[in-house]
N, C-alpha and C positions, 0 to 999 in steps of 0.2 A: 503494502500499500504504499503510494505517495506521499508527503507532507505537502501540505499549502506553506509557501512563503509566507514568515512571519508578518511582513511590510505586508502585503495581499489580504491576510485576514485585520490587520490592524485598520487597512483602511476600511475595508467592506463595512469593521464592526462599527467606525465614528461615520461614517454613510449613514448606516441602517440606525442608529443612535440621532442622527442630525435628523432623520427623517420623522424620527418619534418624537422630537423639539427635546432631545438634547445635545447637552455639549460636550465634547472629553476636555478635561483640562489638567496637566500633573496623575493623568492614570485614574481620573474619576471622571463617573458622570453626574451630569448638574441639569437641571431641568432650568430650560431659555423660559422665565418669568416677566419680563419685560418684553414688548411689543416694538419693532424700529417703526412699524406704521404711521407714528405719529410724527415723525423728523418733518422739520427742525425742531418740534416740540420734544420733551419727554414723553413716556408714557406716563397718563394723570392717574393712572394706580399703581406708579411704580413711587414718581416723584411729583406730587401736585400740589408741591410748593410747600411751604414753612416758615412762620414770620418769627423775629427777633421782640421779645416782647421789651425791650428795652427801647425800642422802636417806635411811637408814636407822632402821631399830629402834634403835638406839643413836646414833645422833646428832640424835633428835628434840629431845633439850633443850635440843639447841645449835643448831636448824633451824626445825622449822616450826612450835614448842612456843614462841617466842621470838618476843614483840608486837613486828611490825613486819618481821619476815624475810622475807614473801612479796613485800615492794618493794625488796630486794636483790637478786633475780631475774628481778624483773618482765620483758618484754621493752616499750622505747618502743613508745607507740601507732604511730609511722611505719612502723617493723615491723611489726604487727599488723590495721593499716589495708591496707597494701600484699596482705599475705596474705588477709584477708579477702576485697578485691576478686576477687583470683584465684580462689579459691576459692568464692565465690556463682556461680563461672561452672562451677568443673568440677561444682557440687551439681546446676548445671541452673535453680536459685533464678528466676522469673519476675518476683519481688520483688527490685533488683538496688540498694533503696536501702540503705546501708550503715548506716543509723541503726538499720535494721531488725534490724539481727542485733550477736550480740554474739562477736567471735571468742576464745571461750572455750577452755579446757585440759580435754582431756577428763579428764582425771587431774588434779585441781585443781593450785595451788602447793602449797599448804597441807595435802597428802597424798601431797606430791613429786614434783609433774608435770613432767616436762620444761619449762621454761619454753620454749624457742624451737623445740623439735622440731614441724614439719608432721605428722609422724604424732600428737601431742597436741594440736593446732589445730584448732579448726572454726567457724565461720559458725554459732552456734545462734541459731533464730530468736527472737525477741523476741513472737511473738504465735503463740497456741496457747492450750492449758488448760497444758499444759506446760513451762513457758518458764526460760529461762536467769533470770530472779530466782525461780523454785521450786528449781533446782539448785544455787543461791547457798546457800538455807537445808539443807541433808541437806548440803553441803560444810562448812558452820561446825558443824552438830552432830558430823559425823563428827571434822573435825580437833577437836574437845572433848571427847570421848571417846577419842579415839588418846591424845592429852596427859594425859587424864586415869587413862590406863593401864584401862581398862574394854574397848579392842577393839584388835587389835595392829592397826599400820600396814599389815603386808600381807594383814589382814583388811578394813579398812579400801578398801582399794586395790580387792580386789579387787573387792568389793560395788561398787562405783561404777562399773569398768569393765563389769562385768555388767550391770547396768542401773541406772544411778543412781535410779530412780523407788522402785524396791523395795529402794533398800539399808539405810533405815533398820529397817524389817519385819525385812529377812532378817538382820542384825543384832540383831534385838530392841532397837532404840531408839527406835522411835515409838511 
């Protein structure tokens, strides 16, 4: 009886697991639990967004509107890199290079997003037509509008959670 070459068995097994909605990492199978179907937004069942209770409309002048404030609450890169690796698997991304993703705050820190909440952090692809860099531009414009008093914090947060790609136009800022 001839033996089937190990690489062929491994490849067929990985394919069968993928068809079943599972991925293989470091020798174990993990269920893919987050969908890429919502891109460029995160899967709302995995990352619906989460808020920092210290940031409210009445505290913006001592929190988000203070230059450099986000640096005081930003989690360490060791924390976000470990989370990014875990979530890349959860999203079932075939590209597993961490440099191709930004572990992004869905509700940005500059709009009162929860700094370390897994409900608010997700591996946002840095490729495609609407990327993390595009979202950063939207976040900065929203923060300026909130700090200028032209948009409320709650409206900016709601707009970014609803769809960051339309947030500026939805608020009349585009």
